[in-house]
C-alpha positions in Angstrom: -0.1 -0.1 0.0 1.0 3.8 -0.6 0.2 6.9 0.3 -0.2 10.5 -0.9 1.2 13.6 0.5 0.5 17.0 -0.5 3.6 19.5 0.6 4.4 23.0 0.1 7.0 25.4 1.1 4.7 28.0 2.4 4.2 29.5 6.0 1.4 28.0 8.2 -0.2 31.3 8.1 0.0 31.2 4.5 -1.6 27.8 4.1 -4.4 29.2 6.5 -5.0 32.0 4.5 -5.5 29.8 1.2 -8.4 28.1 3.0 -6.2 24.9 3.5 -6.7 22.7 7.0 -4.7 20.0 8.6 -7.8 17.8 8.1 -7.4 18.2 4.1 -4.0 17.0 4.3 -4.8 14.0 6.4 -7.8 13.3 4.1 -5.3 13.2 1.1 -3.0 11.0 3.3 -5.8 8.3 4.1 -6.4 7.7 0.1 -6.3 4.3 -0.8 -3.4 3.9 -3.0 -2.3 0.4 -4.6 0.1 -0.7 -7.0 -2.4 0.5 -10.0 -2.8 4.1 -9.9 -3.5 6.8 -12.6 -3.8 10.8 -12.7 -7.5 10.8 -13.5 -8.1 8.6 -10.6 -6.0 10.6 -8.2 -7.6 14.0 -9.5 -11.1 12.7 -8.9 -10.3 11.7 -5.1 -8.7 15.1 -4.9 -11.4 17.2 -6.0 -13.6 15.0 -3.6 -11.4 16.2 -0.5 -11.2 19.8 -1.7 -15.2 19.9 -2.3 -15.5 18.5 1.4 -13.2 21.3 2.6 -15.2 24.2 1.0 -14.3 24.7 -2.5 -16.8 25.0 -4.9 -15.7 22.9 -8.1 -15.9 23.6 -11.9 -16.2 27.0 -11.8 -16.8 28.8 -15.1 -14.4 31.5 -15.9 -17.1 33.6 -18.5 -20.9 32.7 -18.7 -20.4 32.8 -22.6 -17.1 30.2 -22.5 -17.0 26.8 -21.3 -13.6 27.5 -19.8 -13.4 25.9 -16.1 -11.0 25.8 -13.1 -11.2 23.2 -10.7 -12.7 25.3 -8.0 -13.0 28.4 -5.8 -13.3 29.1 -2.1 -13.2 32.5 -0.6 -11.0 34.1 -3.7 -8.7 31.6 -3.6 -8.5 29.8 -7.1 -7.8 26.1 -7.0 -6.3 24.2 -10.3 -5.4 20.4 -9.6 -3.2 19.6 -12.8 -2.7 16.1 -13.4 -2.4 16.4 -17.3 -0.1 17.1 -20.0 2.6 19.9 -19.3 1.2 22.3 -21.7 -2.0 22.4 -19.6 -0.4 24.5 -16.7 0.0 27.4 -19.2 -3.7 27.0 -19.7 -4.5 27.1 -16.2 -2.1 30.0 -15.2 -3.4 31.7 -18.3 -7.0 30.9 -16.4 -6.0 32.0 -12.8 -4.6 35.3 -14.3 -7.5 36.3 -16.1 -9.8 35.5 -12.8 -7.1 37.8 -10.7 -7.5 40.6 -13.4 -11.5 40.3 -13.2 -11.1 40.4 -9.3 -12.7 37.0 -8.9 -9.5 35.6 -6.9 -6.8 37.1 -4.9 -4.5 33.7 -4.5 -4.2 30.6 -6.3 -3.5 26.8 -5.4 -1.9 24.9 -7.9 -1.7 21.1 -7.2 1.0 19.5 -9.2 2.2 15.6 -9.1 6.0 14.8 -8.4 8.3 13.5 -10.7 8.0 10.3 -8.4 4.1 10.1 -8.7 4.3 10.6 -12.6 7.0 7.5 -12.7 4.6 5.4 -10.3 1.4 6.0 -12.5 3.7 5.0 -15.7 2.8 8.4 -17.5 4.8 10.9 -19.4 5.0 14.5 -20.3 2.8 15.6 -17.2 3.3 18.9 -15.7 5.2 17.6 -12.7 6.0 20.1 -9.5 9.6 20.0 -10.5 9.2 21.0 -14.0 6.5 23.8 -13.3 8.8 25.3 -10.0 11.6 25.6 -13.1 9.2 27.1 -15.5 8.0 29.7 -12.8 11.6 30.9 -12.2 11.3 31.9 -16.0 7.7 32.9 -16.9 6.6 33.8 -13.3 6.6 37.7 -13.9 4.0 37.3 -16.9 1.2 35.7 -14.5 0.4 38.5 -12.1 -1.4 35.8 -9.8 -0.3 35.1 -6.3 0.1 31.0 -7.1 1.2 28.8 -4.4 2.2 25.5 -6.0 1.8 22.1 -4.2 3.7 19.1 -4.7 1.6 15.7 -4.5 4.1 12.9 -4.0 3.5 9.3 -3.2 5.3 6.9 -1.1 5.3 3.5 1.0 2.5 3.4 3.6 4.5 2.4 7.0 
């Protein structure tokens, strides 16, 4: 059996201001993980947990467009990115749009680790390691206060 861990480099006050609780992190660790795990399965479970913790899921950007982010809670946008690395840029654009429109003040972006990508036997995913390096290069383009979080996997002890 394995467990998922959501980690961050933010201070406790920053995490609380994002609407995240210790319970949310524990709920993620309690997700049942066997040897067979795929990114869509993980995203589905994460969405349930964030919803149970007050995030309103599937938030439309504009009434005339079918473009969504994962969720919003108290002016904090949420994107759970478990897909192709090009999708991260689109998520950042959507979050910047919402920030410019005054809908959100901050954003959370959940990304799988390189280790989780390998575990799920997939590739070309927007991993935490890849996005962290890209943010150093492109961070100034996106004027949203993004907090990237790393989703990792380890053996349950």
